[in-house]
C-alpha positions, 0 to 999 in steps of 0.5 A, spaced: 231 622 239 237 621 243 241 614 244 246 613 249 247 609 257 245 609 263 246 607 269 240 604 273 242 604 281 238 600 285 239 602 293 237 600 300 240 603 306 243 599 312 237 596 316 237 590 321 244 588 322 246 589 314 249 592 310 247 598 305 245 595 299 248 599 292 247 595 286 249 598 279 246 596 272 247 599 264 242 600 260 242 602 253 238 607 251 236 606 243 235 612 239 227 610 238 221 615 240 219 610 246 224 604 248 225 599 254 230 596 257 230 590 262 235 589 268 236 582 270 238 582 278 242 575 280 240 571 285 245 574 291 243 582 288 235 580 288 236 576 296 241 582 298 234 587 298 228 582 300 226 584 306 229 591 305 224 598 306 226 605 303 229 601 296 231 607 291 231 606 284 235 612 280 237 613 272 244 618 271 248 618 265 249 621 257 245 621 251 247 624 245 242 627 240 242 624 233 239 629 229 244 634 225 250 635 229 249 630 235 244 635 237 237 634 241 231 639 240 228 641 247 221 645 246 217 647 252 213 641 252 218 635 251 218 630 257 223 624 258 220 620 262 222 613 266 217 608 269 219 602 273 216 596 273 217 590 277 217 583 273 220 577 278 221 571 275 223 565 279 227 560 276 227 554 280 232 547 279 238 546 279 
């Protein structure tokens, strides 16, 4: 397995008179076969994305193997899967 820190970049091009939006969040990948991370957006970040088209989500960063010598064995059948899922939770009130 591998562990590390990844940047999650949410971006939208300039459109409708508003400038381009780039939001970068950091997530830590645990040394587990499967793990999930949550990226929380502030109100301002969410508002900056509402109504935008062509919004993209990308990841970048480095991971280190947790095996002997900090290595990761990659076989022809190995794969890394990054899935995005959006869950919107709104807190209304003061």
